[in-house]
N, C-alpha and C positions, 0 to 999 in steps of 0.2 A: 115375611117370606124371603128367603135368599134368592138373588137373581139367578136365572138359569144359564146366562151367558154373559160374557163381558160386554156384548153389544147392548144389553139392557141394564147394565149396572149404572147406579147413580154416580155422579161426579164425586171423586174422593174429597174428603175433608182436607183442607190445606195443611192442617196440623198432623195428619196421619202420615206414616212412612209411605214412600212411593212404592209402586209395584216393581218387582225385580225385572231386569232385562231378560226375557225368556230365552232369547237366542244365546246369550252368554251363559245362562244357567245350564241350558242343554249341552252346550259345548263343554263346559266344565264336567258335566256328568259323563260325557263321552270320553274325555281325557282320563277321568278317574277310572272308568271301566277298562280302558286300554292299559293303563298302568297296573291296575289290579290284576288283569289277565297276565301281564308280564311277570308280576311278582309270584302269583300262584302257580304259573307254569314253569318257573325257574329261569326266566330270562336274565334276572339280575343276581349277581353273587353277593353273599354277605359282605358288608363293608363298602359296597359300591356307592359312589357319590352320584346323585342324580342332579344334574345341572338344569336349571329352569330354561335357560336360553338354548342349550343343546337339545333338550327335549322338544321345545317349541319349534326349533328349526327342523328337526326330524319329522314332526307332525304337520309342518306347514301352517302353523297358527301363531297367534300372539302369545307373549309370556303370561298374560294375566290368568287365563283359564288353567294353564299348567300349574302356576303357583297355587291357585285355589284347590286344585285336585291334589297336589302334594300335601297341602295343609290338612285336607280331609284324611288322607292316608296316615298322617302323623297322629291325628285325633283317634284313628282306629287302631293305633299301635302297630301298623305295618311298616312305618318309617320312623326315623328319629330326625330331629332338627337341632343343629348346634348353633348357638348364638343368634337364633332367629333368622338364619340365612341358609346354611348348608343342609341339604337333605341327604340322608344316607339309609341304606338298607341295614337293619340291626345285625350285629354279630352275636349270635346266640351260642350258649354253652351247652354242655351235656344235660344239665338239669332242665334247661329250657326245652330241649328236645324231648326229654322224658315226659315233661308236662304236656307238651303238644301231642305227643304220641298217645298218652293216656286219654286226653280229651277227645282226640279223633276216634280212638277205639270205642269209647263210650257212645259218642254221638253218631258216628257212621255205622257202628254196629247196630244201634237202635234203628237207624234209618233203613238198614238192610232188612231187619226183622219186620218193620212196618211195611216195607215194599213187597215182601214175599207173597202175601196173599192177594195183592191188588195189582201188581205190575202186569201190563198187557204183554201178550206173547210177542207182539211186534217190537216192544221196547226191549225185551230179553234178546231178541235177534239183533237189535241195534247195539246192545252192549257187547254181544259176541263179536260183531264186526269191529267195534272200537278196540276190543282186546286184540283182534287179529292185526289191526293197524299198528298197535303197540308192539306186538311180536315181530312184525315185519321191520319196523324201525330199529328195534334192537338187533335184529339179524344183519342190518346194514350199518350197524354202529352209529346210527343217527340218534344219539342219546337225547338231544334237545326235543326232537319230534316224539321220542318215546315218552319223555316226561309230560309233554302236552297231552298225549293220548291217555296216559295214566290218570292225570288230573281230570280230564274229560270223563273218563269212566267213573271215577269216584263221585264226582259231583252229579252225574246223571243218576247214579244209584240213590243219592240223597233226594234228588228232585222227584224220583218215582215213589218216595215215601209219602208224598202229599203233605209233609210237614214243612211249610214254607219258612217258619221261624228257625227251625232246626237247620234248614239249608243255608240260611243267611249266616248263622253262627259258624257252620262248617266252612263256608266260603272265607270267612275271616281267619280261621285257623290256617287255611291253605295259603293265605297271603304271607304268613310267617314260615310255613313249612317249605314252600317252593324254593326260596333261596338256599335253604339247607340242602335240599336234594340236588340243586344245581351244583353246589360246591362238591358234593360227593361224586356225582356222575362225571363232572369234569376231571376228577382225579382218577377214578377207577372204573367208570362205566356204570351201567345200571346195576344196583346191588341186589343181593338176595341169594340165599342158599339154593342149590339145585333141589327141585321138588318133583315128585312123580307127576303132579298136576298143579298148575299155577292156581294161586288163590282166587284169581278172577274167574277161572273156569269152575272152581268148586262153588263159588257164589252163584254162577249161572246155573249149575246143576241144582242148587238149593232153590233157586227161583222157579225152575221148571217143575220141581217137586212140590212147590208151595210150602216150603218148610222154613218158618221164621227163625228157629233157633239154629238150624244148620247155616242159614244165611248170615246170621250174626257171627257165628264162629268163624266162618270163612273170611269175612271181612276183617274181623279182629286179628286173625292170624296173618292175613295179608299185610295189614299195617305194621305188624311186628317184624315182618321180613326185612332184612337189611339193617336191623337195629344195631347189631354188633359193628358192622362196617361204618355206620354213621357215627356211633360213639367213638370208635377208634379214630376217625377223621377229625372229630371235634376235640379230642384230648390234646393234640399238639397245639391247637389254637388257644386252648385255655392256658396251657403252660407258657406259651409265648406272651399272652396277655399279662400273666402274673409277673413275668420277668420285666416286661415293659413298665409295670407299675412300681417296681422296686427302686 
């Protein structure tokens, strides 16, 4: 029978690997969570270099958990590492964006459809409040805050689907999408064509009506909003990259 607590565990075999330092593991997880939040909410621009010592100093911790967290993000495809030392935010091109958009539409659209019949009224009200905070931030030209509330809204919808594996996959996609949106918002403000009613509000309407397919359509269309602006912003970067390689 397995021991029920470490207090009752038998002494470890001297040939077995030692137990991990829990305090350091927890700290690494916290650093990973904070950096992942920064990536998905657009704190970092594509191509930005993430220095271990600079991040450690900013967080007030030693470099070791920062290095470990950065290496985890490389393994997850959220960062790149050059020559085993320098960590950077990937610079994605138009095809990368189209793939991310397509995956988000499939998965987040499915999440919205799953959430529609089960989401509590209180959660719908909270989504409405999140969208209002986003709208207020846009009105104040606080685009970083608007990006944060946009990401918060989308991930909350996925969480309300009850599909935890789907949520984790979407969170991984946002790690790559956040820097792209950061680049665009920095240049031109929050994108998107003028609509009679914002996609988030259409989604909230669908949730209140308990209509899965209307919820799916609203979220898919919302993700497509701003695509032309994003692709236009990425095209010059692709051309500059080709010239640099010539």
